[in-house]
C-alpha positions as CSV (number, residue, x, y, z in Angstrom):
1,X,132.6,16.6,194.2
2,X,128.9,18.5,195.6
3,X,131.4,21.7,196.2
4,X,131.9,21.4,192.4
5,X,128.1,20.8,191.6
6,X,127.2,23.6,193.2
7,X,130.0,26.2,191.7
8,X,128.6,24.9,188.5
9,X,125.1,25.8,189.2
10,X,126.4,29.6,190.7
11,X,127.9,30.4,187.1
12,X,125.2,28.9,184.9
13,X,123.1,31.5,187.0
14,X,125.2,34.5,187.0
15,X,125.6,33.5,183.3
16,X,121.7,33.9,182.4
17,X,121.3,36.9,184.7
18,X,123.9,38.7,182.4
19,X,122.1,37.7,179.6
20,X,118.9,39.2,180.4
21,X,120.7,42.1,181.4
22,X,121.5,42.4,178.0
23,X,118.5,41.7,176.6
24,X,116.7,44.2,178.7
25,X,119.0,46.8,178.0
26,X,118.6,46.2,173.9
27,X,114.9,46.4,173.7
28,X,114.8,49.6,175.3
29,X,117.4,51.3,173.3
30,X,115.0,49.9,170.3
31,X,111.9,51.0,171.7
32,X,110.2,53.3,168.8
33,X,109.4,56.6,170.0
34,X,105.7,58.6,170.6
35,X,107.1,61.9,169.4
36,X,105.3,62.6,166.1
37,X,102.3,64.3,165.2
38,X,98.7,62.7,163.7
39,X,97.2,65.1,161.1
40,X,93.5,65.0,160.0
41,X,91.3,67.3,158.5
42,X,89.0,68.0,155.1
43,X,91.1,68.0,152.1
44,X,89.4,70.1,148.3
45,X,90.0,69.5,145.0
46,X,89.4,72.0,142.7
47,X,87.4,73.8,145.2
48,X,85.1,70.8,145.4
49,X,85.3,67.8,148.3
50,X,87.7,65.2,147.5
51,X,87.2,61.8,145.9
52,X,87.7,58.6,147.9
53,X,91.0,56.8,147.5
54,X,92.9,59.8,146.4
55,X,96.8,59.5,147.8
56,X,98.0,62.1,150.0
57,X,101.7,62.3,151.6
58,X,103.8,65.0,153.4
59,X,107.6,65.7,153.6
60,X,109.1,67.6,156.2
61,X,111.2,70.6,154.0
62,X,114.8,70.6,154.6
63,X,115.2,66.7,155.4
64,X,114.8,63.7,154.2
65,X,112.4,62.7,155.7
66,X,108.6,61.6,153.7
67,X,105.7,60.7,156.0
68,X,103.6,56.7,154.5
69,X,100.9,57.1,152.3
70,X,97.4,57.2,153.1
71,X,93.9,57.8,151.3
72,X,91.2,60.3,151.0
73,X,87.6,59.3,152.1
74,X,84.1,61.6,152.2
75,X,86.2,64.4,151.6
76,X,88.7,64.0,154.9
77,X,91.9,62.6,155.0
78,X,93.1,60.6,158.8
79,X,95.5,59.8,161.1
80,X,98.6,61.1,158.7
81,X,102.0,60.7,160.3
82,X,104.2,63.4,160.2
83,X,107.7,62.6,162.5
84,X,109.0,62.4,164.4
85,X,111.7,64.2,162.5
86,X,114.8,65.3,165.5
87,X,116.4,67.8,163.1
88,X,113.5,69.2,161.6
89,X,112.6,71.3,164.0
90,X,110.7,74.6,162.6
91,X,110.5,73.2,159.3
92,X,107.8,73.7,156.7
93,X,105.9,70.9,156.5
94,X,104.4,70.5,152.7
95,X,101.5,68.0,151.3
96,X,101.4,66.2,148.3
97,X,98.2,64.8,146.5
98,X,98.6,61.9,144.0
99,X,102.4,63.0,144.4
100,X,101.5,65.8,141.6
101,X,100.1,68.8,143.4
102,X,101.3,70.1,146.6
103,X,98.8,72.2,148.9
104,X,98.2,75.8,148.7
105,X,98.8,76.0,152.9
106,X,101.5,74.3,154.6
107,X,102.3,73.9,158.6
108,X,104.8,73.9,160.6
109,X,106.6,71.5,162.2
110,X,107.9,70.9,165.5
111,X,109.0,67.5,167.6
112,X,107.1,66.7,170.8
113,X,108.0,67.1,173.8
114,X,107.2,63.4,175.5
115,X,108.9,64.8,178.5
116,X,106.5,67.3,179.3
117,X,103.3,66.7,176.6
118,X,101.3,63.3,175.9
119,X,103.1,62.0,173.0
120,X,101.9,61.3,169.5
121,X,100.1,64.7,169.4
122,X,97.6,65.1,166.9
123,X,96.7,67.8,164.9
124,X,93.5,69.0,162.5
125,X,94.9,70.8,159.7
126,X,92.3,71.7,156.2
127,X,94.4,70.8,153.3
128,X,93.5,73.1,150.0
129,X,94.7,71.9,146.6
130,X,93.7,74.2,143.7
131,X,93.8,71.8,140.7
132,X,92.7,69.0,139.8
133,X,95.2,65.5,139.4
134,X,96.0,64.2,136.0
135,X,95.1,60.5,135.7
136,X,98.2,58.2,136.0
137,X,99.3,56.5,132.9
138,X,98.7,52.8,133.6
139,X,101.8,50.5,132.3
140,X,101.3,48.2,129.9
141,X,100.8,44.4,130.7
142,X,101.1,41.4,128.5
143,X,97.8,39.7,127.6
144,X,96.6,36.5,129.0
145,X,94.5,33.1,127.3
146,X,92.4,31.4,129.7
147,X,90.4,28.5,129.2
148,X,88.8,25.4,130.7
149,X,85.0,23.9,131.2
150,X,81.8,25.4,132.3
151,X,78.6,24.1,133.3
152,X,75.1,26.6,134.4
153,X,72.6,24.6,136.6
154,X,74.3,20.7,135.9
155,X,74.3,21.2,132.0
156,X,76.2,22.1,129.5
157,X,75.1,25.5,128.2
158,X,74.7,26.9,124.6
159,X,76.9,27.8,122.3
160,X,75.6,31.0,120.9
161,X,75.1,32.0,125.5
162,X,77.4,35.2,126.1
163,X,80.4,34.7,128.0
164,X,82.5,37.8,129.8
165,X,85.4,38.7,132.4
166,X,85.7,41.2,134.5
167,X,88.6,42.8,136.6
168,X,87.8,45.2,139.1
169,X,85.4,48.1,137.5
170,X,87.8,49.7,135.2
171,X,88.6,45.6,132.8
172,X,86.1,44.2,130.6
173,X,85.5,42.1,128.0
174,X,82.6,40.1,126.2
175,X,83.5,37.7,123.5
176,X,85.9,34.4,123.7
177,X,84.5,31.1,122.4
178,X,82.4,28.7,123.3
179,X,81.8,25.0,122.3
180,X,80.8,22.4,123.4
181,X,81.0,23.5,127.2
182,X,84.6,24.4,126.5
183,X,85.6,28.2,126.9
184,X,88.4,30.2,125.5
185,X,88.7,34.2,126.1
186,X,91.5,36.2,125.6
187,X,92.6,39.1,128.9
188,X,94.6,42.1,128.6
189,X,93.3,45.7,130.6
190,X,96.9,46.9,129.4
191,X,97.4,47.9,132.7
192,X,99.8,46.2,135.2
193,X,98.9,47.6,138.4
194,X,96.1,45.0,137.9
195,X,98.2,42.1,138.3
196,X,97.3,39.6,140.8
197,X,93.9,41.0,140.7
198,X,90.7,38.8,140.5
199,X,88.6,37.7,137.1
200,X,84.9,37.6,137.5
201,X,83.6,35.4,135.1
202,X,80.0,36.1,133.9
203,X,77.5,33.7,131.6
204,X,74.4,35.2,130.9
205,X,74.8,37.8,133.0
206,X,75.4,35.1,135.9
207,X,78.7,35.3,138.3
208,X,80.9,32.4,138.7
209,X,81.8,31.3,141.8
210,X,85.1,30.8,141.1
211,X,87.8,33.5,140.4
212,X,91.4,33.1,139.0
213,X,94.3,35.7,139.6
214,X,95.3,37.9,136.6
215,X,99.1,36.8,135.5
216,X,99.6,39.2,132.5
217,X,101.4,37.2,129.3
218,X,100.5,33.7,131.2
219,X,98.8,31.1,129.8
220,X,96.4,29.1,132.0
221,X,94.5,26.1,130.7
222,X,91.9,23.7,132.9
223,X,90.0,26.1,134.5
224,X,86.6,24.6,135.5
225,X,83.9,26.9,136.1
226,X,80.1,26.6,137.4
227,X,77.3,29.1,137.3
228,X,73.5,28.0,138.7
229,X,70.7,27.7,136.2
230,X,70.4,30.3,133.6
231,X,66.9,32.2,133.5
232,X,64.6,31.3,130.2
233,X,63.9,32.9,128.2
234,X,61.5,34.8,127.7
235,X,60.2,34.2,124.6
236,X,59.1,37.6,122.8
237,X,55.9,37.4,120.0
238,X,56.7,38.5,116.6
239,X,53.5,40.8,115.7
240,X,52.6,40.4,112.5
241,X,52.4,44.8,111.3
242,X,49.5,45.1,110.0
243,X,49.3,46.1,106.8
244,X,48.4,49.4,106.0
245,X,46.5,50.0,103.4
246,X,47.7,52.6,100.3
247,X,45.0,54.9,99.4
248,X,44.1,54.5,95.9
249,X,45.8,57.3,94.1
250,X,43.0,60.0,93.4
251,X,42.4,61.1,89.0
252,X,44.0,63.9,88.3
253,X,40.7,65.8,86.6
254,X,41.8,66.1,83.3
255,X,42.9,69.7,82.1
256,X,40.5,71.4,79.9
257,X,41.8,72.8,77.4
258,X,42.0,76.9,77.5
259,X,39.9,77.3,74.0
260,X,42.2,79.6,71.7
261,X,41.2,82.6,70.1
262,X,39.8,82.6,66.6
263,X,42.1,84.0,64.4
264,X,40.4,86.0,62.1
265,X,41.5,85.1,58.5
266,X,43.1,88.5,56.8
267,X,42.0,89.4,54.4
268,X,42.9,88.3,50.5
269,X,43.0,91.6,48.7
270,X,41.3,90.9,45.6
271,X,43.5,92.1,42.7
272,X,40.7,94.1,40.0
273,X,41.2,92.2,36.8
274,X,42.9,94.4,34.6
275,X,40.1,94.8,31.7
276,X,40.5,93.4,28.9
277,X,42.3,95.1,26.1
278,X,40.1,95.2,22.9
279,X,42.3,94.4,19.6
280,X,42.7,96.6,17.3
281,X,41.3,95.7,14.5
282,X,44.8,94.9,12.2
283,X,43.5,96.9,9.2
284,X,43.5,94.8,6.0
285,X,45.6,96.5,3.0
286,X,43.4,97.5,0.0
287,X,43.3,95.4,-3.0
288,X,45.2,97.3,-5.8
289,X,42.2,98.5,-7.6
290,X,42.0,97.6,-10.8
291,X,42.5,100.7,-13.8
292,X,39.9,99.5,-15.4
293,X,37.5,100.4,-12.2
294,X,37.6,103.8,-11.1
295,X,37.5,104.1,-7.4
296,X,34.5,105.6,-6.1
297,X,33.8,108.8,-4.2
298,X,32.9,109.1,-1.4
299,X,29.3,110.8,-2.1
300,X,29.3,112.6,1.1
301,X,31.4,114.9,2.9
302,X,32.0,115.4,6.6
303,X,29.8,117.3,7.6
304,X,30.8,120.3,10.3
305,X,30.1,120.7,13.9
306,X,28.9,124.1,13.2
307,X,27.7,122.8,10.0
308,X,25.3,120.6,11.9
309,X,24.3,123.5,15.0
310,X,23.7,126.0,11.9
311,X,20.9,123.3,10.1
312,X,19.8,121.7,13.5
313,X,16.4,123.4,12.0
314,X,16.0,122.4,9.2
315,X,17.5,118.8,9.9
316,X,14.3,116.7,8.0
317,X,14.9,118.6,5.2
318,X,18.4,118.6,3.8
319,X,20.4,116.1,5.8
320,X,18.0,112.9,5.8
321,X,19.5,109.6,6.7
322,X,23.0,110.5,6.9
323,X,22.2,112.9,9.1
324,X,22.1,112.3,13.5
325,X,22.1,113.9,16.4
326,X,26.3,114.3,18.0
327,X,26.2,112.1,20.4
328,X,23.5,109.6,19.6
329,X,24.1,106.0,17.8
330,X,25.2,105.8,14.3
331,X,23.0,106.3,11.7
332,X,22.6,103.3,9.0
333,X,24.5,105.6,6.2
334,X,27.3,105.8,9.0
335,X,27.9,102.4,9.2
336,X,28.2,102.1,5.6
337,X,30.4,104.2,4.7
338,X,32.3,102.7,7.2
339,X,32.1,99.0,5.1
340,X,32.1,100.1,1.9
341,X,36.2,99.5,1.3
342,X,35.8,96.7,3.4
343,X,33.1,95.3,1.1
344,X,34.8,96.1,-2.0
345,X,38.0,94.7,-0.8
346,X,36.3,91.7,-0.5
347,X,34.9,92.1,-4.4
348,X,38.3,92.7,-5.3
349,X,39.5,89.5,-4.1
350,X,36.7,87.2,-5.3
351,X,37.4,88.4,-8.7
352,X,41.0,88.3,-8.8
353,X,40.5,84.0,-7.3
354,X,38.0,83.7,-9.9
355,X,40.4,84.5,-12.7
356,X,43.3,82.8,-11.4
357,X,40.6,79.8,-11.6
358,X,39.9,80.1,-15.7
359,X,43.5,80.7,-16.5
360,X,44.3,77.1,-14.5
């Protein structure tokens, strides 16, 4: 009986030894190799130091190997692991920025010999990128609705208090509704990469101590938010503007009428009245002389100028009253001669009327 127990114990010890040996062999085979290179150096983009957070990775040309991604910081990159790549010895190492731009310089890959050199190896290699990478287009996300209750300093804030949310430094929305301590707001950053990022809530600029993860397309209710007491707004005095006296309009001086030039009346041509024509006396026909009454003959005959001239010296003796100076006033004799026929005609007319009256 004792021998049987001892044999069983010996078999168990041998089995444990075999298992331990197999485990040690397996661990030795799976131990990772240290035959890789750690790259570090400066990074310039379009001649300027690279911004923080740009992604850089490397790949060995002619193989399927790609390194893990690291980000820039302070214009440098550090601890970019390349290798081990057993079939890439002597191939070019290419570096890319934001998976868009290839560096203008490349390195040559060598598989480290850990039997003669310390592994892993370290290498300083500066990277130059000639252009700036494009901003990646974010994949849009569905909007989400958040609602719940708010309190500020243990009291319900006024409904008109400003309410906003932020996700990181890239998204902020102000608005929503706030009514009797109940809030409701739509969050829509249009970027699926922000999924799970914490949403920060602000009330009148005061940040809440609670955050909620962003869930694209979600409807999240009964969110309880607490804020410190809100600052008391400083009353702004309304200054009554001083009325600026309006200057009275200055009366414009009456324009002095320019004296008009006195118009000299155009002299009206005075028509000289035509001399009144002296009517020519109509000769009264001499009445028919009575055959019984002889027509008296003139007692004098016309005096010729020659006779007058010849007898100017004897005017006092031979001519008497009928003589007159040539061109002088008419004498009484001349007037009598002119009126004699008229008187004769009047006399004849009177006689005829008298006879007519007698027969009637």
